[in-house]
C-alpha positions as CSV (number, residue, x, y, z in Angstrom):
1,M,207.0,-10.0,305.6
2,R,205.3,-7.7,308.0
3,F,208.5,-5.7,308.5
4,K,208.9,-5.4,304.7
5,L,205.4,-4.1,304.4
6,I,205.9,-1.5,307.1
7,L,209.1,-0.4,305.3
8,C,207.1,-0.2,302.1
9,I,204.3,2.0,303.6
10,L,207.0,4.3,305.2
11,A,208.7,4.7,301.8
12,I,205.4,5.8,300.2
13,A,204.8,8.3,303.0
14,L,208.3,9.8,302.7
15,S,208.7,9.8,298.9
16,G,205.2,10.4,297.5
17,I,205.5,7.4,295.1
18,P,201.9,6.3,294.3
19,A,202.4,2.6,294.6
20,C,204.8,0.2,296.4
21,T,205.6,-2.8,294.3
22,Q,208.5,-5.2,293.8
23,S,210.3,-2.8,291.5
24,P,212.7,-4.1,288.8
25,D,216.3,-3.1,289.2
26,C,216.5,0.2,287.2
27,F,220.4,0.0,287.1
28,R,220.1,-3.1,284.8
29,K,220.6,-2.2,281.1
30,E,217.6,-4.3,280.0
31,V,215.2,-2.6,282.4
32,F,213.9,0.8,281.2
33,C,212.6,3.0,284.0
34,A,211.0,6.5,283.7
35,A,209.8,8.8,286.6
36,L,207.9,12.1,286.9
37,V,208.7,14.8,289.4
38,T,205.7,17.2,289.5
39,D,205.7,20.8,290.5
40,T,203.6,21.8,293.6
41,R,200.3,21.3,291.8
42,G,200.7,17.6,292.0
43,V,199.9,14.8,289.6
44,N,196.1,15.4,289.4
45,D,196.4,19.1,288.4
46,L,194.1,18.9,285.5
47,G,196.9,20.1,283.3
48,L,200.5,19.3,282.2
49,N,201.3,17.0,285.2
50,Q,198.2,14.8,284.8
51,D,198.7,14.7,281.0
52,T,202.4,13.8,281.3
53,W,201.6,11.0,283.8
54,T,198.9,9.6,281.5
55,G,201.6,9.5,278.7
56,L,204.0,7.5,281.0
57,Q,201.1,5.1,281.9
58,H,200.4,4.5,278.3
59,S,204.1,3.9,277.6
60,K,204.2,1.3,280.3
61,A,201.0,-0.4,279.0
62,D,202.5,-0.5,275.6
63,G,205.6,-2.2,276.8
64,V,207.9,0.6,276.0
65,V,208.7,1.4,279.7
66,D,209.2,-1.3,282.3
67,Q,208.8,0.8,285.5
68,I,207.1,4.2,286.1
69,A,206.7,6.2,289.2
70,Y,206.1,9.8,290.4
71,I,206.8,12.1,293.2
72,E,204.6,15.1,293.9
73,S,206.6,18.1,295.1
74,V,205.0,19.9,298.1
75,D,207.3,22.9,298.1
76,V,209.6,24.4,295.5
77,R,212.5,23.4,297.7
78,D,211.5,19.8,297.1
79,Y,212.4,19.8,293.4
80,E,216.0,19.0,293.7
81,K,215.8,16.2,296.3
82,N,212.9,14.6,294.4
83,I,214.9,14.5,291.2
84,T,217.8,13.1,293.2
85,F,215.6,10.4,294.7
86,F,215.1,8.8,291.2
87,V,218.6,9.4,290.0
88,K,220.0,7.4,293.0
89,R,217.6,4.6,292.1
90,G,218.9,4.2,288.5
91,Y,215.9,5.6,286.6
92,D,216.9,6.1,283.0
93,V,214.5,9.0,282.3
94,I,213.3,11.7,284.7
95,V,210.5,13.9,283.6
96,T,209.9,17.2,285.3
97,S,206.8,19.3,284.6
98,G,206.4,23.1,284.6
99,V,208.4,26.1,283.6
100,G,209.1,26.8,287.3
101,M,211.2,23.6,287.5
102,G,213.4,24.5,284.5
103,D,216.5,25.8,286.4
104,T,216.6,22.9,288.9
105,T,216.2,20.3,286.0
106,L,219.1,21.8,284.0
107,R,221.3,21.7,287.1
108,S,220.4,18.1,287.7
109,A,221.1,17.2,284.1
110,D,224.6,18.8,284.5
111,L,225.2,16.8,287.6
112,Y,223.8,13.5,286.6
113,A,224.9,12.7,283.0
114,E,223.9,9.0,283.3
115,S,220.2,10.0,283.3
116,V,218.1,11.6,280.6
117,F,216.0,14.5,281.7
118,I,212.8,15.7,280.0
119,G,211.5,19.2,280.8
120,I,207.9,19.7,280.0
121,N,207.3,23.4,279.2
122,Q,211.0,24.1,279.7
123,P,213.1,25.6,277.0
124,D,216.6,24.4,276.5
125,E,218.7,27.6,276.4
126,E,221.9,25.9,277.3
127,S,222.0,22.9,275.0
128,V,222.6,20.4,277.7
129,P,223.2,17.0,276.0
130,N,221.1,14.8,278.2
131,F,218.2,17.3,278.5
132,I,215.2,17.1,276.1
133,S,213.0,20.1,276.0
134,V,209.2,19.9,275.4
135,T,207.7,23.3,274.7
136,F,204.3,24.6,273.6
137,P,203.4,27.4,271.2
138,E,202.3,29.9,273.9
139,D,201.9,32.5,271.3
140,Q,199.2,30.3,269.6
141,M,197.5,29.7,273.0
142,G,197.5,33.4,273.7
143,F,196.3,34.1,270.1
144,F,193.3,31.8,270.6
145,A,192.5,33.4,273.9
146,G,192.7,36.9,272.4
147,A,190.5,36.1,269.6
148,L,187.9,34.5,271.8
149,A,188.0,37.4,274.3
150,A,187.5,39.9,271.4
151,R,184.3,37.9,270.3
152,L,183.0,37.9,273.9
153,T,183.5,41.4,275.1
154,Q,180.7,43.9,275.4
155,T,182.7,46.9,276.5
156,K,185.3,46.4,273.6
157,I,188.0,46.3,276.3
158,I,189.7,43.1,277.3
159,G,192.6,42.3,279.5
160,A,195.4,39.8,280.2
161,V,197.4,39.2,283.4
162,C,200.7,37.3,283.0
163,E,203.8,36.5,285.0
164,T,206.9,38.6,284.2
165,S,207.7,39.3,280.6
166,G,211.3,38.4,281.4
167,I,210.2,34.7,280.9
168,A,209.8,34.2,277.3
169,A,206.8,31.8,277.6
170,M,204.9,34.4,279.5
171,W,205.7,37.1,277.1
172,R,204.5,35.0,274.2
173,Y,201.2,34.2,276.0
174,C,200.2,37.8,276.4
175,E,201.7,39.2,273.1
176,G,199.9,36.3,271.4
177,F,196.7,37.4,273.2
178,R,197.1,40.9,271.7
179,A,197.6,39.5,268.2
180,G,194.6,37.2,268.5
181,A,192.4,40.0,269.6
182,A,193.6,42.2,266.7
183,Y,193.0,39.3,264.3
184,A,189.4,38.9,265.4
185,D,188.5,42.6,265.9
186,D,191.1,45.4,265.7
187,S,188.6,47.8,267.3
188,V,189.0,46.1,270.7
189,D,191.2,47.7,273.2
190,V,193.7,45.3,274.8
191,L,195.2,45.9,278.4
192,V,198.1,43.7,279.4
193,A,199.7,43.5,282.9
194,Y,203.0,41.8,283.5
195,R,204.5,41.1,287.0
196,E,207.6,43.0,286.3
197,D,208.7,44.3,289.7
198,G,207.9,41.3,292.0
199,S,210.5,39.2,293.8
200,R,211.9,36.0,292.1
201,E,210.7,34.0,295.1
202,K,207.1,34.7,294.2
203,L,207.4,33.6,290.6
204,F,204.2,31.8,289.6
205,I,202.9,31.9,293.1
206,D,202.0,35.6,293.6
207,E,198.2,35.3,293.8
208,E,197.8,38.7,295.5
209,W,199.6,40.4,292.7
210,G,197.4,38.6,290.1
211,F,194.2,39.4,292.0
212,E,195.1,43.1,292.5
213,N,196.2,43.7,288.9
214,A,193.2,41.9,287.5
215,Q,191.0,44.2,289.6
216,S,192.7,47.2,288.2
217,L,192.1,46.0,284.6
218,I,188.5,45.4,285.4
219,G,188.2,48.9,286.9
220,D,189.6,50.2,283.6
221,G,186.7,48.6,281.7
222,A,187.9,45.2,280.8
223,D,185.0,42.7,280.8
224,V,186.9,39.6,279.7
225,L,190.2,38.5,281.3
226,F,193.0,36.0,280.2
227,A,195.4,34.8,282.9
228,A,198.6,32.8,282.6
229,G,201.4,32.1,285.1
230,G,200.6,29.4,287.7
231,E,199.0,30.7,290.9
232,T,199.7,34.2,289.9
233,G,197.3,33.7,287.1
234,V,194.9,32.0,289.4
235,G,194.7,35.2,291.5
236,A,193.5,37.0,288.3
237,L,190.8,34.4,287.7
238,Q,189.6,34.8,291.2
239,A,189.2,38.6,290.6
240,A,187.3,37.8,287.5
241,A,184.9,35.5,289.3
242,Q,184.4,38.1,292.1
243,A,183.5,40.7,289.4
244,K,181.4,38.1,287.6
245,I,183.1,38.8,284.2
246,D,184.2,36.1,281.6
247,A,187.7,34.7,282.0
248,I,190.0,32.4,280.0
249,G,192.5,30.3,281.9
250,A,195.7,28.6,280.7
251,E,197.9,25.7,281.6
252,R,195.2,23.4,283.0
253,D,191.4,23.2,283.2
254,Q,191.1,26.2,285.5
255,R,187.3,26.1,285.9
256,T,187.4,22.5,287.3
257,A,190.5,23.3,289.3
258,L,189.0,26.3,291.1
259,T,185.7,24.6,291.8
260,A,187.5,21.6,293.2
261,M,189.4,24.0,295.6
262,G,186.1,25.5,296.7
263,E,186.8,28.7,294.7
264,E,184.4,30.2,292.3
265,G,185.1,28.8,288.9
266,S,181.9,29.8,287.1
267,S,183.4,32.7,285.3
268,V,186.0,30.7,283.5
269,V,184.5,30.0,280.0
270,T,187.4,27.8,278.9
271,S,191.2,27.2,279.3
272,V,193.8,26.7,276.7
273,L,196.5,24.2,277.4
274,G,199.3,22.1,275.9
275,R,198.9,18.4,275.3
276,A,201.9,16.4,276.6
277,S,200.6,12.8,276.6
278,S,201.3,11.8,273.0
279,T,204.7,13.7,273.0
280,I,205.8,11.8,276.2
281,Q,204.9,8.5,274.5
282,E,206.9,9.4,271.4
283,L,209.9,10.4,273.5
284,M,209.8,7.3,275.5
285,R,210.3,5.3,272.4
286,R,213.0,7.5,271.1
287,V,215.0,7.7,274.3
288,K,214.8,3.9,274.6
289,D,216.4,3.6,271.2
290,G,219.1,6.1,272.0
291,D,217.7,9.2,270.2
292,L,218.1,12.3,272.3
293,A,217.1,14.8,269.6
294,D,215.1,17.6,271.0
295,A,211.3,17.4,270.8
296,A,209.2,19.6,268.5
297,A,206.5,21.8,270.0
298,S,203.6,19.9,271.3
299,P,200.0,20.5,270.2
300,I,197.5,22.7,272.0
301,G,193.9,22.4,272.8
302,Y,191.1,23.9,274.9
303,V,188.5,22.8,277.5
304,A,185.1,22.4,275.9
305,F,183.0,25.6,275.9
306,E,179.8,23.8,277.0
307,A,177.1,26.5,277.2
308,F,179.4,29.5,277.9
309,V,180.1,30.5,274.2
310,P,177.6,31.0,271.4
311,K,177.7,28.2,268.8
312,S,178.8,30.6,266.0
313,V,181.8,31.8,268.0
314,A,182.7,28.2,269.0
315,A,182.7,27.3,265.4
316,E,184.9,30.2,264.5
317,M,187.4,29.3,267.3
318,D,187.7,25.7,266.0
319,Q,188.6,27.2,262.6
320,I,191.2,29.5,264.2
321,L,192.7,26.6,266.1
322,L,192.9,24.6,262.8
323,G,194.5,27.6,261.1
324,L,197.1,27.9,263.9
325,S,197.8,24.2,263.7
326,N,198.4,24.1,259.9
327,R,200.1,27.5,260.0
328,S,197.6,29.1,257.7
329,I,197.2,31.7,260.5
330,K,200.4,33.1,261.9
331,T,200.6,34.9,265.2
332,N,203.7,36.9,264.1
333,V,204.9,36.9,267.7
334,P,208.7,36.5,268.0
335,G,210.1,33.6,270.1
336,E,211.6,36.1,272.6
337,K,210.9,39.6,273.8
338,P,212.9,42.0,271.6
């Protein structure tokens, strides 16, 4: 018994699985197993990873899924081996979270046809039959941020810092930002910086570029900044905090995340983010029933403004969010860069 416990503890240390229990045999047809492989932000990222794991937990509590587990990736080079870990243990569904995991997830789906893969915030451009794409309307999130920035600016100049426009989701974020600002106040000047010339190895992790380009926009007069693109965007938020100007985050609760890391988060007035929990629960039911039809775009939301935004502006933003949701307000941003 003691030897078994030691093996169990060792397995946790090596794999990152949060609990060691007598797991059912996931290779058995009657046992439905689902796992999450996170990106490098981990399961408690205050964003998509955390919301996805919550959805899996609810699915297990509802009796839809028999066994759930997760692995937190420490490095981008861990993605493939962490996915394979669950494939080799017979998991029926493997969920991966974050646009940066898209290529690895699609390769894994090609290699392991016996498992179903769900990519959170990962478009399906190759129509892989055992891959289900869950995407979010980044144009709407950017639109919301742009409208809010236009209402908060004093200089009538606002800025956005995004990862490369070669990634459609990033382009939609920042072009949505332009559209939202114009919707709220077309007299506001919108400055946008995309990371176009950086190395592919630094995708979503180029904090230095984000910081420097945010400083440049601030130097040009921007007094409200929007940032999207993983840690690249975080660099921009840090520059906004240093300059003591308002900032709007994306993808997770950036204010809380920055504060938890010992960074200054007080300049982040809100963050716009996708909601994955309910979508994951729906997909678990569908996949269990053999339905692999692609998922629709998931809903969006924002972190409570608290005392950072005037009540009149907050009320207007709620109306804009409602209009985006029911399509009475359209961003007119194409799905891909022309």
